[in-house]
Backbone bond lengths (Angstrom), bond angles and torsions (degrees), N, CA, C in turn:
res aa  C-N    CA-C-N  psi(-1)  N-CA   C-N-CA  omega(-1)  CA-C   N-CA-C  phi
1 M - - - 1.432 - - 1.563 104.60 -
2 T 1.316 116.39 131.61 1.431 121.36 175.32 1.522 113.12 -75.44
3 Q 1.316 116.11 158.74 1.434 119.35 -179.22 1.573 111.96 -59.25
4 Q 1.287 113.46 -38.95 1.483 120.52 177.52 1.527 109.58 -58.92
5 T 1.326 116.60 -50.18 1.446 120.17 -178.90 1.494 113.61 -61.62
6 A 1.404 114.07 -39.38 1.487 117.76 178.43 1.505 110.50 -63.60
7 L 1.322 116.34 -43.89 1.459 119.31 -179.63 1.561 110.48 -60.50
8 A 1.331 114.90 -44.71 1.421 119.11 177.89 1.536 116.65 -60.70
9 Q 1.336 112.55 -34.45 1.574 119.97 179.55 1.575 103.77 -72.92
10 T 1.310 116.39 -40.62 1.507 115.05 -177.10 1.482 110.20 -66.43
11 A 1.365 119.11 -35.20 1.415 124.49 -179.70 1.490 110.08 -65.77
12 R 1.380 117.39 -41.13 1.463 125.06 176.70 1.502 111.23 -57.00
13 L 1.390 111.23 -50.61 1.468 117.58 -174.84 1.601 110.86 -63.34
14 S 1.343 110.56 -38.87 1.418 117.11 -177.52 1.470 111.54 -63.24
15 R 1.386 114.75 -46.72 1.426 119.07 176.06 1.504 113.94 -57.82
16 A 1.377 114.98 -45.49 1.439 120.83 179.63 1.512 112.46 -60.33
17 S 1.242 121.45 -31.51 1.444 125.34 -178.29 1.595 111.16 -85.49
18 G 1.317 115.17 -12.15 1.497 116.54 178.94 1.552 110.10 93.48
19 A 1.255 118.61 -4.31 1.454 121.43 -175.05 1.543 109.37 -71.02
20 K 1.264 118.62 140.69 1.498 122.59 174.72 1.474 106.95 -79.86
21 P 1.393 120.22 147.57 1.411 126.25 178.97 1.554 109.82 -59.11
22 N 1.315 117.39 143.01 1.431 126.45 173.70 1.528 111.63 55.63
23 Q 1.287 120.85 29.02 1.440 126.38 173.58 1.517 112.39 -124.86
24 P 1.274 118.95 131.38 1.497 117.94 178.99 1.520 109.77 -67.75
25 H 1.315 111.11 153.68 1.453 118.02 177.70 1.537 113.55 -66.16
26 D 1.415 114.88 -44.71 1.365 119.92 -178.95 1.598 107.11 -126.17
27 A 1.280 113.19 94.89 1.498 118.20 178.97 1.544 107.22 -71.85
28 P 1.334 117.15 147.57 1.435 120.11 177.16 1.554 112.78 -68.28
29 D 1.324 116.06 149.78 1.446 117.97 178.82 1.500 108.28 -71.87
30 A 1.291 117.21 160.84 1.444 124.11 -177.34 1.505 113.13 -57.47
31 E 1.310 121.92 -41.59 1.457 123.83 179.60 1.449 112.01 -67.65
32 S 1.317 121.83 -43.84 1.461 125.95 173.52 1.488 111.90 -55.20
33 F 1.349 116.48 -42.55 1.453 123.36 -177.35 1.544 106.89 -66.80
34 R 1.290 118.03 -51.32 1.534 124.01 176.40 1.483 111.64 -49.89
35 K 1.341 116.18 -53.24 1.481 126.61 -177.33 1.538 106.84 -57.21
36 A 1.293 119.22 -49.26 1.511 122.61 -178.76 1.541 109.56 -63.80
37 M 1.294 118.59 -48.55 1.470 123.80 -178.09 1.638 109.77 -65.76
38 A 1.292 121.12 -27.34 1.447 119.16 174.14 1.497 111.10 -63.21
39 R 1.365 117.99 -22.86 1.513 121.76 177.85 1.531 113.32 -80.20
40 L 1.334 117.75 -3.16 1.526 123.51 179.34 1.555 105.60 -90.53
41 A 1.258 115.59 103.13 1.531 121.38 175.85 1.483 112.56 -63.45
42 G 1.337 117.60 144.70 1.434 118.18 178.42 1.530 110.49 -164.46
43 G 1.303 114.48 156.40 1.425 118.98 179.78 1.522 109.08 -72.13
44 V 1.247 122.22 167.94 1.467 125.07 177.94 1.520 114.21 -125.98
45 A 1.262 118.20 143.98 1.444 121.74 -177.67 1.484 107.89 -139.00
46 I 1.355 116.98 154.99 1.380 120.77 174.76 1.558 106.98 -106.38
47 V 1.305 117.51 124.19 1.400 125.21 -178.01 1.563 105.04 -99.16
48 A 1.349 115.20 126.05 1.478 120.78 -175.49 1.420 112.67 -138.86
49 C 1.375 115.23 142.52 1.506 121.99 176.35 1.452 109.08 -138.99
50 L 1.302 118.62 175.47 1.410 124.89 170.95 1.545 107.95 -99.69
51 D 1.335 117.68 136.09 1.432 117.57 178.29 1.474 103.40 -130.72
52 R 1.327 117.53 111.67 1.515 122.47 -176.89 1.497 110.00 50.06
53 G 1.372 114.13 43.82 1.427 121.56 175.51 1.538 118.24 84.29
54 A 1.398 116.00 -9.59 1.387 120.96 -176.62 1.521 111.18 -101.83
55 P 1.275 122.62 140.56 1.466 119.77 177.22 1.553 114.37 -74.22
56 R 1.280 119.22 139.53 1.369 126.66 177.74 1.510 109.40 -136.04
57 G 1.350 114.60 145.66 1.459 114.68 -179.10 1.502 109.53 -172.25
58 L 1.404 114.21 169.13 1.408 123.00 177.14 1.481 109.29 -154.84
59 L 1.354 116.98 167.91 1.402 125.41 179.24 1.537 109.26 -89.97
60 V 1.368 117.13 136.68 1.492 121.74 171.99 1.424 114.13 -130.43
61 S 1.291 118.11 153.87 1.451 120.69 175.33 1.513 108.91 -119.54
62 S 1.348 115.55 8.87 1.488 121.70 -172.41 1.466 112.16 -102.03
63 L 1.341 120.91 18.69 1.456 123.25 -176.25 1.522 110.21 -81.57
64 T 1.345 117.60 128.84 1.466 122.50 176.91 1.539 108.19 -143.30
65 S 1.405 109.97 154.03 1.466 115.62 176.40 1.557 104.00 -77.34
66 L 1.348 112.21 147.48 1.421 119.60 179.74 1.450 116.53 -119.13
67 S 1.390 117.61 -41.63 1.435 119.95 178.25 1.590 107.74 -149.94
68 V 1.276 113.45 152.39 1.483 120.62 177.60 1.536 105.51 -93.30
69 E 1.284 120.83 -45.31 1.455 124.21 -178.15 1.506 111.12 -128.31
70 P 1.317 115.97 99.16 1.523 129.13 3.91 1.543 109.05 -79.17
71 P 1.262 113.10 157.10 1.469 119.10 177.39 1.606 110.52 -63.41
72 R 1.334 114.50 115.68 1.458 117.68 -179.48 1.443 110.20 -139.05
73 V 1.252 118.58 150.17 1.530 128.52 170.07 1.510 109.78 -128.55
74 L 1.304 118.44 162.60 1.391 123.50 169.02 1.546 113.29 -132.19
75 F 1.234 115.68 154.74 1.473 121.47 176.23 1.522 107.61 -150.65
76 C 1.335 116.16 159.21 1.372 122.92 -178.61 1.527 111.34 -118.88
77 V 1.360 115.72 146.32 1.460 119.96 179.86 1.585 105.88 -138.33
78 G 1.410 109.96 131.16 1.435 114.20 175.38 1.549 113.04 -62.37
79 K 1.266 117.93 139.32 1.423 120.44 179.37 1.544 117.06 -65.59
80 A 1.306 115.36 -20.11 1.480 124.71 176.49 1.566 111.69 -74.85
81 A 1.390 115.69 -24.34 1.432 120.35 -175.73 1.581 111.78 -64.68
82 A 1.373 113.75 139.12 1.437 118.16 -177.47 1.557 112.86 -63.60
83 S 1.308 118.64 -20.14 1.447 117.77 179.02 1.543 111.31 -93.60
84 H 1.369 121.06 0.63 1.457 123.05 -177.53 1.551 109.12 -61.89
85 D 1.356 119.04 -55.22 1.409 120.30 -175.11 1.499 114.49 -64.17
86 P 1.415 115.34 -40.92 1.510 113.73 174.47 1.579 112.91 -57.84
87 L 1.322 116.91 -34.79 1.473 121.04 179.57 1.539 110.36 -69.16
88 V 1.347 114.57 -37.59 1.469 121.63 -179.04 1.584 104.49 -63.34
89 R 1.236 118.57 -40.30 1.536 123.71 -177.73 1.451 111.75 -79.37
90 A 1.352 121.29 -24.59 1.512 120.34 -177.64 1.493 115.52 -75.23
91 D 1.290 113.66 144.57 1.510 120.15 169.47 1.485 115.06 -80.52
92 R 1.404 115.57 -30.27 1.430 118.90 -173.78 1.577 108.80 -137.58
93 C 1.240 117.51 162.87 1.447 123.57 175.21 1.500 114.40 -155.53
94 G 1.277 114.46 165.99 1.474 119.58 174.45 1.547 111.81 -118.58
95 L 1.273 115.29 145.34 1.486 123.58 178.61 1.511 105.61 -120.91
96 S 1.358 113.34 123.42 1.453 121.41 176.45 1.505 107.94 -116.11
97 V 1.309 116.04 104.92 1.478 122.75 177.29 1.503 110.41 -77.37
98 L 1.284 123.03 121.50 1.445 128.10 -162.12 1.472 107.79 -87.20
99 S 1.427 115.03 144.10 1.408 118.62 175.91 1.541 107.20 -97.00
100 D 1.351 114.56 176.75 1.474 122.25 -174.54 1.532 106.26 -70.19
101 R 1.238 123.84 -5.93 1.520 125.99 174.93 1.487 111.48 -93.72
102 D 1.358 118.90 -0.14 1.497 120.89 -173.11 1.490 110.95 -108.82
103 S 1.295 122.24 25.39 1.510 120.78 -176.45 1.544 111.22 -62.36
104 E 1.409 119.64 -35.11 1.399 118.93 178.09 1.531 113.78 -66.05
105 E 1.394 115.67 -34.69 1.435 119.81 174.18 1.538 110.51 -68.29
106 A 1.283 118.31 -36.15 1.492 120.54 176.13 1.503 112.19 -62.45
107 H 1.341 113.96 -45.60 1.525 116.86 178.17 1.500 110.69 -59.96
108 R 1.360 113.50 -47.05 1.470 116.79 177.53 1.569 115.12 -51.78
109 F 1.218 119.01 -44.54 1.438 123.97 -179.89 1.516 115.93 -85.58
110 S 1.263 117.53 -7.58 1.482 118.86 178.48 1.504 112.06 -98.41
111 K 1.265 119.20 -9.88 1.460 123.73 -175.56 1.596 107.93 -110.08
112 A 1.349 114.01 124.60 1.501 120.28 -179.59 1.511 109.01 -65.69
113 D 1.387 119.12 -32.08 1.486 117.13 178.25 1.525 116.59 -75.98
114 R 1.291 114.39 -0.84 1.497 118.51 177.80 1.570 114.09 -106.55
115 V 1.329 115.59 16.63 1.483 119.21 -174.52 1.479 111.66 -57.86
116 A 1.310 118.94 -37.96 1.520 123.36 -176.90 1.453 110.08 -67.22
117 E 1.393 120.80 -21.05 1.422 120.27 -179.11 1.582 113.53 -88.33
118 R 1.278 115.26 -13.16 1.495 120.42 -178.56 1.532 109.49 -64.13
119 F 1.251 114.71 144.14 1.529 125.16 178.69 1.419 111.38 61.37
120 D 1.348 121.30 17.60 1.452 125.44 -177.86 1.535 115.25 -91.85
121 S 1.324 114.89 -12.56 1.466 118.17 -177.48 1.476 112.25 -89.21
122 A 1.288 116.69 166.07 1.534 120.93 -179.22 1.598 105.77 -78.63
123 N 1.271 119.12 -3.24 1.451 118.77 179.17 1.504 115.08 -82.74
124 W 1.267 119.22 11.20 1.394 124.43 -177.01 1.606 110.84 -113.56
125 R 1.330 113.94 130.50 1.473 119.55 173.04 1.520 106.02 -93.18
126 L 1.339 114.05 110.10 1.429 121.44 -176.46 1.532 105.61 -118.84
127 R 1.405 114.49 115.21 1.449 117.11 179.21 1.618 104.73 -135.99
128 P 1.287 116.22 147.32 1.517 118.65 -179.57 1.464 115.47 -65.72
129 D 1.356 115.79 -17.63 1.478 117.89 -170.64 1.557 108.51 -110.14
130 A 1.279 120.42 9.77 1.493 123.73 -175.48 1.502 111.34 -146.26
131 P 1.321 119.79 151.06 1.521 120.58 175.44 1.534 107.22 -67.34
132 P 1.279 115.80 152.50 1.498 125.27 178.16 1.536 108.45 -64.67
133 L 1.315 117.18 138.50 1.454 126.22 171.70 1.511 111.61 -133.90
134 H 1.373 115.06 141.62 1.421 118.57 174.59 1.548 107.81 -79.25
135 A 1.363 115.63 124.33 1.378 122.94 -176.02 1.590 113.54 -55.82
136 G 1.328 114.13 -35.87 1.465 117.81 -176.41 1.481 118.23 -94.26
137 A 1.376 113.17 16.35 1.454 120.47 -171.86 1.558 111.23 -63.86
138 L 1.275 115.46 145.73 1.529 122.28 177.00 1.555 105.08 -67.08
139 I 1.367 118.17 -40.65 1.409 123.51 174.22 1.494 109.44 -137.40
140 G 1.246 119.33 133.88 1.502 123.45 174.24 1.517 110.00 -120.12
141 L 1.292 115.46 122.92 1.502 121.25 179.38 1.566 107.48 -125.57
142 T 1.268 114.36 137.71 1.487 121.77 167.30 1.486 113.79 -121.15
143 G 1.232 123.29 150.44 1.458 121.73 177.12 1.535 112.70 -176.23
144 V 1.326 114.98 -172.60 1.402 124.45 -178.86 1.509 108.31 -96.37
145 I 1.332 120.23 135.22 1.403 121.17 172.80 1.480 108.62 -81.14
146 S 1.260 114.40 111.50 1.530 120.04 -168.54 1.568 110.68 -92.82
147 Q 1.383 113.17 -28.42 1.487 113.66 -178.16 1.513 107.32 -150.27
148 R 1.290 111.81 148.00 1.540 121.73 174.38 1.484 105.44 -128.71
149 I 1.345 114.73 122.73 1.491 120.00 -174.37 1.553 110.35 -117.22
150 D 1.268 119.25 128.02 1.432 123.30 176.85 1.511 107.80 -71.10
151 A 1.398 118.51 130.54 1.385 122.01 -178.82 1.495 111.17 -144.85
152 G 1.306 113.91 59.60 1.478 120.87 177.58 1.515 110.46 76.92
153 T 1.344 115.16 -118.00 1.439 121.43 -178.12 1.468 112.88 -78.67
154 H 1.339 118.03 -8.84 1.487 124.20 -176.01 1.593 108.48 -126.55
155 S 1.307 114.90 163.65 1.439 125.56 166.56 1.485 109.25 -110.37
156 V 1.298 118.02 141.53 1.513 123.58 171.45 1.490 108.89 -100.68
157 F 1.259 113.99 125.91 1.526 119.83 -177.57 1.591 105.54 -108.47
158 I 1.291 120.10 132.22 1.472 124.36 172.99 1.496 107.94 -108.62
159 L 1.266 117.19 124.52 1.405 128.52 -176.31 1.591 115.24 -105.81
160 D 1.215 119.66 112.52 1.530 122.05 176.10 1.535 105.59 -83.99
161 V 1.338 115.00 106.05 1.474 124.80 -170.37 1.585 108.18 -71.39
162 E 1.391 111.41 127.37 1.484 118.49 173.43 1.489 112.64 -102.74
163 T 1.346 118.06 -39.09 1.449 119.82 -174.41 1.551 109.47 -130.99
164 I 1.304 117.46 145.71 1.413 122.38 179.20 1.499 109.75 -136.97
165 E 1.336 117.77 132.71 1.450 127.91 171.26 1.477 110.84 -127.87
166 S 1.382 122.29 140.57 1.372 121.14 175.48 1.574 108.27 -145.03
167 R 1.327 116.08 157.48 1.474 121.83 173.29 1.434 109.89 -139.85
168 E 1.319 117.67 167.07 1.514 124.48 177.43 1.440 109.21 -79.97
169 A 1.284 117.91 127.06 1.473 125.66 176.10 1.514 107.05 178.89
170 G 1.306 115.37 164.51 1.496 118.26 176.49 1.526 110.22 -85.43
171 P 1.288 121.30 154.19 1.419 126.37 -177.79 1.568 112.79 -80.90
172 L 1.225 116.77 149.53 1.470 126.10 169.15 1.550 106.83 -84.66
173 I 1.338 115.92 124.89 1.495 119.72 -178.43 1.535 110.40 -114.01
174 Y 1.359 114.84 143.25 1.454 117.14 173.35 1.489 106.21 -113.75
175 F 1.368 113.54 126.80 1.519 120.36 -175.22 1.499 106.29 -150.73
176 D 1.325 117.91 135.62 1.455 124.38 176.82 1.539 110.45 47.46
177 R 1.332 118.01 48.73 1.386 127.23 175.97 1.550 115.86 59.67
178 A 1.269 116.82 31.48 1.465 123.84 177.06 1.564 111.77 -147.02
179 F 1.318 114.03 150.05 1.447 120.58 178.10 1.548 106.72 -83.97
180 R 1.342 117.41 141.61 1.413 123.04 -178.56 1.489 108.98 -145.11
181 A 1.363 115.47 162.76 1.478 123.15 171.45 1.456 104.00 -97.84
182 L 1.404 113.93 154.89 1.415 120.31 179.51 1.574 106.82 -88.26
183 G 1.381 112.70 134.96 1.449 118.82 176.66 1.496 108.19 -117.50
184 L 1.371 112.71 157.02 1.397 121.62 177.14 1.584 111.99 -81.01
185 V 1.283 116.63 142.98 1.482 118.23 178.23 1.506 108.36 -109.90
186 S 1.312 116.03 127.37 1.504 116.25 -176.71 1.611 105.97 -82.90
187 V 1.291 113.88 136.77 1.464 121.79 174.80 1.475 109.82 -101.06
188 P 1.358 116.16 123.69 1.500 115.79 -179.31 1.530 112.49 -63.37
């Protein structure tokens, strides 16, 4: 059987069963999906912008590189987050990838009840003409938000990177709903 014939047969069977194309028959429930994704380790970053002159920001673990030429990254923000709408309105933002020495900053930006404490430390570079950046960040990126994509409960933001700073340090990792430092694994 050719590949084209197999695809046509699969499509006929799917239509006969009432399934919609490209959709699983039994999608996982939201809690199972959240629990599984909590097991996906990732670095954490603070996304920050200026909103009517005031700094706004939140912690994300969804930052990933997208393109080298042009330099682009993407990150995702839940639509229910207080900083979502300011990011939608913003032209530019800063991304501060946190080091293993920044767990207190991560907690400050991950808790809704600590919003008043954000950007309060001397560790922030706050200027009226540039997006906020954490001075001690492992990596600091600023750029133009070139695209905003609706993705269900979240929005995907694409940032065209204009400036890059980096320093030597270990990364802060988020895994299983806790912040962790990265450790080396010995291979026998």
